[in-house]
Structures are given as structure tokens and as C-alpha cells.
N, C-alpha and C positions, 0 to 999 in steps of 0.2 A: 302909350307905347304901341307902335304899329304891329299888327299880327303878321307872323311869318307866312309867306305864301306857300301853299301846299303844292308839291310837284305832282302832276297828274299826266298820264299817258295821253298823247294827242290822238291815238288810234282808238283805244278802248275806254279811256277815262279812269283806268285803274290808278288809285293813289300810290305814291311812292312807298308807303309803309306796307303795302300788300304785294310788292314786287321785289325780286332778288336784287335788281339794280335798275336804275333809270339812266338811259343813254341820252345826253343832251344834244340838241341840234347844233351843228357847227355854223349855221347861217343865221337862224332866228333865235334870239334869247328867249328863255322861258318855255321852249317847246321840247318835250321829252318823249322818248319811246321806251316802253317797259321791256324787260327781258322776255316775257311770255310772248308778246307780239313779234319780237325779233325772231324767236324760234319758229313761230308760225309762218312768218314771211319766208324764212329760210326753207321750211318744208314745202311750201307752195312753189317756190322757185325751183327746188330740186325736182318736184313732180312735173313741172312744166318742161324743164330741160329733158327729163326722161321721156316724156311723150313726144316731143318734137325732135329730139336728138340734135340740139344746137351745137354740141361739142364745145361749150364755153369752158374756159379753164377754171379749175377749182382753186388755183393759187398754189398748188403743190409743185415742187420742182423736182425734176428727175434728171439723171445723166442724159446728155444728148440735147437738152433744151438750152436756150441761151441763158436762162436764169439759173439753171442747176447744173451746169457743166462741172464735173469733178476733175480734179487733177489726177493723173495716173497714180501718183504716190498715195492718194487717199482711197483708191479702190481696194476692196477686200481681195487679198491675194488667194490663189488656189488653196494653199495650205491653211489659210484662215477659214475659208469656206468649208474645207474638209473637217477641220477641228470642230466647227459649229455643228456639222452633221453628225459627228461622233457622239455629241451629247444626247442625241435623240435616236439614232439608228445604230444598231449593233451589227458589226461585220460589214459585208458588202464593200470592201475596200476598193475593188476595181471600179464599181459603179460610182462610188463617191469621187474618185479621182477624175473620171470622165466628166461627171457633172460639174465638179468644181472648176475644171479647166474651161468647159463650155460656157459657164456663166461668167467667168472672168473675161474670156474673150468677147462675150456679148457686151460687157461693160466697156471694153476697149474699143469695140466697133462704134459704140455711141460717142466715144470721146476721140475718135480717130481724126476729126477735123482739127481738134485742138492740139493733137500730138504730131501733126504733119509739119514739123519744123525742117526736116531734111528735104532738100529739093529733089533728091533722087527718089524719095519715098512719097512725095506729094501726090503723084499720080496713081499710087497703088491703093486700090480699094480693098478693104478686108471683107471677104465674103463670109456669110454666116454658115455655121455647121450644125444642122439639126441633128438630134440624137434619137436613137431608138433603144429602149431598155427591154431586154428579154429575161423573164424569170417566172418561176412557178407562183401560184397564188399564195399570199401570206408571207412573201419574202421581203416586202418593204418598198415596192415601186411607188405606190401612191404616197406612202409615208415620206419617202425621200423628197417627192415633189412638194408636199405640204410643209416639210421642215425647211426646205430651201426658200420657200416663200416667206418665212418668218424674218429673214435677214435682208431681203431684197427691198430696194426703194424704187423698183420699177413695177408697173402693173403686172400682176401674176394671177392666172386663173387655171383651174382644172376643169376640163370638159370631157364628155363621154362620147365615144364614137358609135356606140350601139344604137343610138336613136336616129342616126343619119340615113337618108335615102336619096336617090337621084331626084332632081327637080321634077315636079309633077306627080310624085307618088306620096302616099301617106307616110308621114314622118317629118323630120326637120331637114331644111336645106343645109348644105355644107357651110354656107356663109354664116349660119347662126352660131357657129363655133366662136366667132369674133364678137358676138353680142355680149357675152359674159365679160369679155375683156374690156369692152366699152363701158359696161356698168361699173366694173372695178375702178376704171379711170375717170369716173364721174362724167362720162360722155365727152371727155377731152380727147379729141381724135389724135392730137399730137402726142399726148402721153401714151395712148393706147398703141400707137405705131412703134413705140420703143419697148413694148412689153414682152412677156414670155407666156406661152400657152403650153400646158401639159395635156396631151390628148391620151386619155386612158382607154384601155380595151381596144387598142388598134388591131389586135389579131382577129377581132370579131367581124372585120370588114374584109377578111381574106376571100379570095375567089373560091366559090363553092365547088366548081368543077374544072377539069383540065381543059375542056373545050369551051372557049368563051363565046362561040358563035351559035350555040344551041338556043339559049334563052337569055333574056336580059337579067343580069344579076343586080337588082336595083339597090340592094343594101350591102353589096360586096364590091365587085370590081367597079361598078358605076360610081360608088362613093370614092374609091381610090383615085379614079380619073378626075373627079371633081376636086380632090384635095391637092392635086398637082400644082395648080396655080397659086394656092395659098402657101404651100411649102416653099415654092420657088421664089415668089415675090411678085405681086401684081396688085393693081388697084381693084378692090372688090367692093361692090355695093352691099352693105350690111343692113338688114332690117333692124331698126332701133330696139324693138321689143322681142326679137327672135321669132321662131315659128316660120310660117309660110310667107312668101312675098305675094303682094297683089299690086296691080298697076297703079292704084291711087295712093299707095303708101310712100312716104318720104324716106328715101334711102340715105345712108351715111357712107360716103366713099372712104375706104381705109386702105392704105398702102402697106402690104405685108412684107415689104423688102427688109425691114429692120426688126421684124417680130421673130423671136427664137421659138422654134417648135421642139418640144420634147415628147416623144411618143413612148408608151409603155404597153406591154401586153404579156399574157401568160404563155401564149403559143402552145397550148396543150397538145402534146403528141409530136412536137418538133424533134424530140430526142430520137425518134425512129428515123427521121430524115437525116439527122447528123450521123447516127450509127451506120446508116446505109452508105453515106458518103465516105466515112472513115473506113468502112469495110472491116469492122473489128471481128466479125465472125468468119474467120478464114478456115476452110477445110484443108487439112494436110499438115505436113511437118514444118514447112517453111513459113515463118512469120517474121517480118522485119522488126527492128528495135523500136521504130516509131509507133507501130501498132501496140507493142507490148507496154509502152509508156502511157497509153490512153487510160484515163480514169473513167471506168465504166459506171461509176456511181454518180458522176456529174458530167453528162454529155454536153450540157449547156455551155461549159467552159470553152468548147470548141465551135460555137455557133459562128457561122459565116454568112455573108449576103446570099450565097446560092441556096442556103437552107431556108431563108425567108422566101425566096422565089419558089422553092419546092412546096412550101407551106401554103402559098396562095397570094402573096404580095406581088404586084406587077413590077417589072424591072424599073419602070420610070419612077415609082415612088421610093424604091430602095435606093436609087441614085440620089434622091433628094434627102435621104437620111444617111449621110456618109459616116456618122459615128455610131457604131454598133457595139454595145456592151451587154453583159449578162449579170444576173444576180444569182448567187449560189443558194441552193436549198439550205435551210437552217438545220444544223445538227443539234444534238442534245445540249452541248455547252452553250451554243448561241441562244437557244430558247431559254435556258436557265438565266442567262444574262439579261435577256429581254424582259424577264419578270421583275427584275430589281434594279438594273443599272441606269437605264435612260432617265432623263429628267421627268418625262411623263410616263414612267413605268406603270404597269397595270396595278401592282401592289400599292404603289404610292397614291394612285387615284382612289383606291378603296380606303386607304388609311386616312386620306383627306375627307372622304365622304363620312366616315365614322367619327372623325374628329369634330366635324360640324355638329354632331349630336352629343359631343362630350365623351365619346368612347375611344379608348386607345386600342387600336387593332394591331396585332402582330401575327406574322406567319412563321411557323416553325420551319427550319430548313428541310425537314423530312416532308412537310406538306408541299413545299415548292417543288421538290424532286418528284413527288407523286403527280403533281399537275403537269410537269414537263413530260413524264413518262406517258401519261394518258394522251397528251397532245401528239406525241410521236406515234402512239398506238392507233389513234384515230386518223392520223395523217391530215391534220387540219392546219398545220403551219402556225405562224404567229397569231393569226386571227383565232385559231382554236384555243389558244391560251385564254383569251378574253371570254370565249364561250364557256369554257370549263370553270373559270373563276366566278363568272356570273351565276352559273348553276350551283356552285358550292355555297356562294354567299347569299343567295336569295332569301333563305329562311332567317339568317341573322339580320339582314337588312330589314326584314319585316318585323321581327320581334324586338330587337335591341332599342330602337328609338323610343318605344313606349315603356321600356323597363328601367331599372335603376343600375344596371351593370355598367361599370366604368372601364373594365378591361376585358378583352376577348382575344383568345389565341386560336388560330386555325392550325389543327394538327393533321397528321397523315390519316389517322382513323376517321377524323371528321370529314376529310375530303372523300374518302371511300364511301362513307355512310351516305353523304349527300348525293354522290354520283349514282349509288344504287337506288336511292329513293326516286331519282329522276330518270331511271332506266338507261342512263349513260353506261353504267357498269352492271353486268349481270350479277345478281346476288348469289354467291357461291353456296351459302347455307341452304337456300331454297333448292338448289340443284341437288345437293347431297340428300336432303330429306325426301325428295321425290324419287 
């Protein structure tokens, strides 16, 4: 009886019994490639494409490409996008509506060639409408961007405007914003040109002074002027690995005409500009009804393009961000909901962490109320909730994994005790004794 031939990898000689799977050759019988060598070849090829920036397609299809054109009926509608955002972000209905409509229109722009059945509409090109979000820190600007990226099948990336400077100065060039988008798209230029870029901290590049002719504002007005061509739509030479350009480096040309830009910033102090424009502090007896209806606790609800100009954005960049919306400061009820309701709520994250150690963690309602009260007192916003919960739970996370406790409840007294130990909260007993 003839012995059965053992399958071996033609690359490394690994026997079939030592590999997850053996891939047979489609041309030469008896030639095999093991799974380990296939993974290694894939890694080497990805690294090579990353270095040279070939822009070879990864095989994924997106709306706007010939392989992946979606029918309009299959696109997620604005209400569907908004419902998805509701699962992760509490409140901010106005910003959700603007974002949902903008993303839906972006999908339709990518599919406009397919939808151009009407002869009268065949020559109409849908222009993109970039967005700018204005809201205090900790209200959910970046969270909205990250959440909407979960459901998109177009390349999406979040970049930071604070590192940018004019060409020739220490920092990063404006074109490096698109490097991250290329990386997300596996350096497939066609896919990247249909993507969405969220530019965070856009307020940090505001003009530093009222007179632009005194000195060069290399990280302010200069960056705004450099962003104009990206936001409007033009072919930009992008360094494949980011950073600074140099003459011998191979550049990747990217057309930004179909890239949707969403900008976000806290614009700290813009409330004074809005109040000044609304002229809410009127001296005398006569005040009209419009001024009386102004909500002085939330001036951001009345933000207008002229307020952004007063803050330090140049008119040209404001004109390229036609959709302006705001995020409301989180009140007590919203912060209380943030703790428990979203799919990735803070309390759920800690419950999962403890469950991995076999401990069932529960939060008493009074403890949650105490955490919210402290977040409001410290004026830290939604990010403050995370900081307070982390401070409260640090001792429990240190002790319980090594112990035998299977249940642990966080009470209001426990919250106060841990905050006092961490000097977040002044120990009132010590004050009385002294």
C-alpha cells in the first residue's frame, strides 16, 4: 500500500498538520501555501503599499464606485441615522438632525450619477455642504463623530487642527489631514476621495489678533487660509506618511471635491460675542419682546456666522462651512441619563470590567445622583463623569480582583468617602475639628 503524500508549504516547508489550513495552487498540482505564509505575505504587501502609497484597491466597495454603487432606496435615511445616534448620544437633537441630513446628502452625492434619470436634472450637480459644530467641552462633539463612524461604509477619520502650521514652520502641513483618511482607506485613493473627515478643535486656529498685518499667524490665520482649498475642493498632493513634505518624497494626489468635512470646536468665550450682538443688557425701560425671549443660560443656541467671524475665523472659511449648528450644555437630567442609558454608558463599562473578574457591580441610585451633582459642581461636563467614576472606583478595582467578593454596590456614602480621600471633595469633618 502506497504511503499518503504529506502536504507541505512550498514557501517554508511547514507540514500541513502544523498549519491552520493549506491553500492549494490553482496551476500546479501538489503545490501548497500555508496560512502563516499567506498572513506574512499580506503584511509585507500592506507595508509596501503604505511606504510607496500606490493606492491599490483593497477590494472593499463603497457608494460612488462602480462596484459598490448603492440604490437610493438602500441608503440609510436621516431618521435612521438619527435613531442610531440616539443609542449612544444623549440629547443634542439639533446637532443630530443636521449631521444626519448632511451624511444622507453625502451618500446621495456619491450616487447622483446613478439617480440622474430625469433629463432636466441630469446637468445639476449636487454641491457638498460642510458642517461646523459649536459647543462647550464635554457636550459630545467628538462622540457624535465617533458614533456616526460606526454605521458608515465610507472612509471616516477624526483629525486634530491644533498641530497644523503654515508650510515651512515647525508642525504639520495642512495636507497631512488627508494622510489619516488615506490610511483608513488602505491607500485606495478612489475610496478616500469619497470619505468624511472630522476636523476637531477648529477654534484653536482662530485669528489671534484683530489686525492681520502686524505679524504672521502661522498656527492661526495662516492655517485657515491653507484649509480653504481643502474645504472647497481641489487636487492636493498628500505625503503618504504625514508630517513634512520634502522634494524627493513621492506624493499622492487626492481630489477633495467629494470629501465631506465636519468641523467641531468649543469656541470658549463666544457667548460674549453672541450676547454683544443680541444686546441683551439694555439700559432703560424699553426692551422689545425679542430680547425678553432670549435664553441667557444658553447663548450658543443663537450662534450665527458673524459670531464666528468676531471670534477669529476668516470670512472665506466661514463661507465654506455653510451648515452651522450648536450643542447644548448638558443639564442635570442629561448627565444622569449619560451615566446609564447609552449603549456604551460609563456604568455599563465598569460593570463589564468587574464581570470579567466574576464580580457583579451595582450602582445605587443615590450614588449616581451624587456623581452627577459633583460633575455639575466641578463644571466638568460629560467627561467629568468619567473622571469622578474613575476616582471613586480605583480602590475597588485594585482590591476586588484579588479577593473573594462576588457582589459590590456603590453607595452615596462610598462616593463621598472616595472623593474626600482623593481631595476632590473637602473633608467637612476635618474642617469642623480645626
